[in-house]
N, C-alpha and C positions, 0 to 999 in steps of 0.2 A: 630483693637482696641487693647491698649497698659494697661498694667494694672504693678501694685506695687504689689507683692507679699511677706509681711515683718510675720518672723516666728522666735520668740525665745521660746528656751523650753530648758530642764535638757539635757546636753550631754549625746551623745550615739552612738556606733560605725555604721557608715551605712546612718545617715544621710542624707546627699545628695545622695547618691545611692537613700534612699529611696522616696527624693522627686523627684529627676530627674525621675525616673519610673512613677510615679504619673502623672506627668510633661506629660512626652510622652506618658503615656496611654488618655490622654483626648488629644492629638493631640496640644499640648500647644511646641512655640518656644522659647527657653529661649536668648533674647537674648544680659543680661548680667547678671550675680550673684556676690555677694561677701558671703562671709561667714567668723566669726571671734567667735573662743571659748576662754574663762577664764577659772577659775577653776575648774565651773559648768557649766557652762551655752553656750550655742550655740545660734547661731544670725543668720541669713540667709534673704539679700532682693534682689529679683530678678524682672527682667525688665521683662513681658513676652508680647509675641502677639499669637493673637489667638481667635478663635471663641469657644464658649465653654462653658457650662453650670457652671454657678459660686457654684450655692451649691453642685452638684456632685462634684467638684474640692475640697471643703472647707471639703466636708465629707470626701473622700479618703482620706486627709489631719489628720484631725484627728485622722481616724482610724489609723495613721503609728508614729500617734505621742506619747508623753509621754500626759496624762490624764490634768495635767496641763498646757498643751502648750498657747500662745498666737499666734493666727494666723489671720491674715488682710492681706484682698486681695481686691483693691477697682481698679478703675479706674486711670490711669490717666490724671492727669486734673490742670490746674490752682487750688490755693487756695483764698480762701473769706478769707480778713482780713479787721479789722475793729484799725486804728493808733488811739495809746494817744497820747497826747501832750501835753507839759505846754507852756515857751514861746522861747526855743530853735529851730531855721529850719534847720540845718544844715543837719541834721538825717533825717529830714520828707522830704525836699525839693529832696534829694540822692535818696529818697522812689516814689516822686511824679514822677518825670523826668524817672525814669527808669519805670514807669509805663505807662506816655503819651509814650515812645520810645517804649513798646513791650517788655523790657529787663527784665521784673520782670513777674516771675512764681504765679501770684498771681493779683487779681484782690480787690482794695481798695475799699470796698463798702461806707463807712464813717471815719471822723476822729473827734474825741474825745476831748476835753481839760478843763481844767478848767478856761481859759483867753481866750481874743477876739484875741488875739494879731496877732495869725500867718491864723487867718479865710479869710483877702483879699490874702494871698498864696496857702491855699486850693480851695476858689472860683474860680482862672481861669484856674485851672483843672475839675471843672463841677463835685467836687466831694462831697456830703452832709458833714455839718458842725455844730457839737455841741457843744456848749458851758455850761459845768455847773458849778456855781460857789461854792467858798470854801468859802468867805467871809459872807456870810449872812446864810450862815444853818451850820451844823455839820458835822463830816464825812459819818456815816449813813442814814442821809437825799441825801448829794450829792452821796454817794452811792448808793439808791435807787434809785432815778431820772436818773442814769447811766445806772441798768439794767432792767429798764424797757427801754430802752431807745434803748437796744443792741436785747432785743425782736424782736424789727421791723428790725432785718437783721439775714440773714443766712451768717454764716462765719464758717469761720476753725479755725481761729488764732485772738489773740488781741496781737499786739505788740506795747511795749510801749517802742517809739521812743524818749527818752529824756522826759515821763511821772513824773513830780519830786513829785510823791502822793506816799506814804506806801498805798498798798490795802486791805484790812481785810482781817484775813482769813474766812471769809462767801466768798468773793466777788471771793478771790481763789481758794476755794473749788468748788464756780460756773464752774469753765473752769480749774479745776486740766488740767494740762497736756501742755494748750492750751496758755499761756501767755508766750509770750518772752520779754528781758527785756534789753537796753542797759545800761552799767553800767560804769563811767569812771574811773575806774581803774583796774588792775591787779590782778585780786582776786585770792586768799581769804585777799589780802592786802588792805587797806584802806575802810572800808566798810563802807557806810553811807551817810551821807552829807557831801561836801568840800572833794572829796577826794584830789582833784590836793593844796590847802593848806596840807594838812597834808603828800603827799607825799613831799613837800618844804619843813618842819618844821622835815624831817626825813632825806634830803639831798638825797634823792635816784637819783641814774644813768639812770634811765630807766623810763618809764612812758608805761602805757598800759590802754587798755579796753578788758571785759567783756560779751559776748550776752552768755545768760543764760536764763532756763526758768525758772517762780516764783510758789515759795511755798511760807509756812509759814515764814521761818528765810529768814530775811532782807539778801537779796543779796547771801543768800546759794544756791538757788537754780541749776536744774543741768548743767554742762557749757556745750556750744555748740564752740565755738570759742574764741579766745584772740589774742591779740598780741600788738608788745612793741613798742617803739624809744626811744632811749638811747638819754639820755641828760645830762649836765654838770651844777655844779654850777651854772656857769651865769646867768640861767635860774631863774626869776620869776614867781611867781604861776599863777601866768595873762599868760604866755606866754607859759607856760606846760598848759595850760587851752585850748590854742589858737592853738597849735599844737595835741593836746588828742583829739581836736574835728576828724581832720581828720579821726584817727583810729577808735572812733567810728563807725564813719560812715562806714569806709570798714567790722569793725567787725562786724555789724549788716548786710548789707548789706549780706556779707559772711554768718554768717550762716543762715538768710533767705533762700539763697538760699539750704543749704543741708536739711533745712526744708523742703519749699516745694516742693523737691523735693525726699520726702522721706527716705532721706537718714541716719537717727539720730534715735535711740532707748537710751529710760532711761532705766537706769537696777540700781535700788536703787538709789542715790543721786548723779548716772555719768551718761555718755550718751557713746553709741559707735557711733561710725560718718562713714559712707561706701564714 
């Protein structure tokens, strides 16, 4: 059995030694480990293998760590996700194909949208599709319906694959650090709607995309991955949008791989990525 151990704590001398000693005493093999230290914190991720008493191991680690340490230990497994979409299919389509090909380290449990446009695509993969329209109800009513639907599923993350709705603070708080969004610009530039038009009007020479965790501030959550492509003055904003979709798809895919493999730590409003 393989496990992931994630530790974040105040830095002090000898932590790697102490952690390794506890793992050795519990007859655990470290397949791979990574560490990072900033000006005040120590971060550790270990891929472990063996048969052991999980409670005993965690208690042993707590004993040697500062009192306010974060210690997470869980079996290495595929994550369960719910995908949110609106009208655009490129990010969703990539996830569906990778899921179908068993290349995605996650099970897509359902797709939620505020339109029916992508329902035929999703149904080809035998995945439930739920539509909660925003045309005949206000935002609070629509979100209550979505939250009620989510209670029927066991999932680890919500993936906003071009879901063009701003989630309320209440919704975000319900799934804090569990919502991942793809934004079609190289943040912090061009926050909000129509970033390609904003970029065109500024005459930018690169366009990009950003995958990030969602918080209460629009497009300002902890960044997981980013990428860019060069452009020039000959591009219209529509052409920028077209090539931008390729970046969006790739950036989201890479970010999800990192999150699903438990390689991402959130610290303040940043991420540490192994």
